[in-house]
PLY file of the C-alpha trace (Angstrom):
ply
format ascii 1.0
element vertex 55
property float x
property float y
property float z
element edge 54
property int vertex1
property int vertex2
end_header
-39.03 -2.19 -46.60
-39.90 1.46 -46.04
-43.33 2.75 -47.05
-43.49 5.49 -49.65
-45.11 8.61 -48.17
-46.98 10.27 -51.05
-48.81 13.18 -49.40
-47.62 16.03 -51.62
-51.02 17.28 -52.74
-52.62 17.11 -49.31
-49.80 19.03 -47.66
-49.84 21.76 -50.32
-53.61 22.22 -50.09
-53.23 24.13 -46.83
-50.71 26.51 -48.40
-53.01 27.11 -51.36
-55.86 27.94 -49.01
-53.58 30.27 -47.00
-52.45 32.26 -50.05
-55.97 32.54 -51.49
-57.08 34.72 -48.55
-56.63 38.44 -49.25
-55.46 40.68 -46.44
-57.53 43.87 -46.38
-55.32 45.59 -43.77
-52.17 45.92 -45.88
-51.12 48.69 -48.24
-52.58 48.22 -51.71
-50.31 49.31 -54.58
-51.21 48.69 -58.20
-48.72 46.81 -60.38
-48.38 49.87 -62.63
-47.34 51.99 -59.66
-44.65 49.47 -58.68
-43.24 49.46 -62.22
-43.40 53.26 -62.36
-41.55 53.63 -59.07
-38.87 51.17 -60.22
-38.35 53.02 -63.51
-38.27 56.35 -61.67
-35.56 55.09 -59.30
-33.48 53.83 -62.24
-33.71 57.26 -63.90
-32.74 59.03 -60.67
-29.70 56.77 -60.18
-28.60 57.31 -63.78
-28.95 61.09 -63.44
-26.97 61.06 -60.18
-24.17 59.18 -61.92
-24.06 61.82 -64.67
-24.08 64.84 -62.35
-22.11 63.38 -59.43
-19.60 60.82 -60.78
-17.72 58.68 -58.27
-14.30 59.14 -59.92
0 1
1 2
2 3
3 4
4 5
5 6
6 7
7 8
8 9
9 10
10 11
11 12
12 13
13 14
14 15
15 16
16 17
17 18
18 19
19 20
20 21
21 22
22 23
23 24
24 25
25 26
26 27
27 28
28 29
29 30
30 31
31 32
32 33
33 34
34 35
35 36
36 37
37 38
38 39
39 40
40 41
41 42
42 43
43 44
44 45
45 46
46 47
47 48
48 49
49 50
50 51
51 52
52 53
53 54
């Protein structure tokens, strides 16, 4: 009979430790800036559709 391998928590502990470390070398963008950029791009695309229709 095969043994049940129940090592889910131990194997995920390494991933949790990996993602808890912050990288100081990367670009830091605030969540508000990301949302603002996304909304700005949506507005630009909508305005382009009004002024330059495809049909």
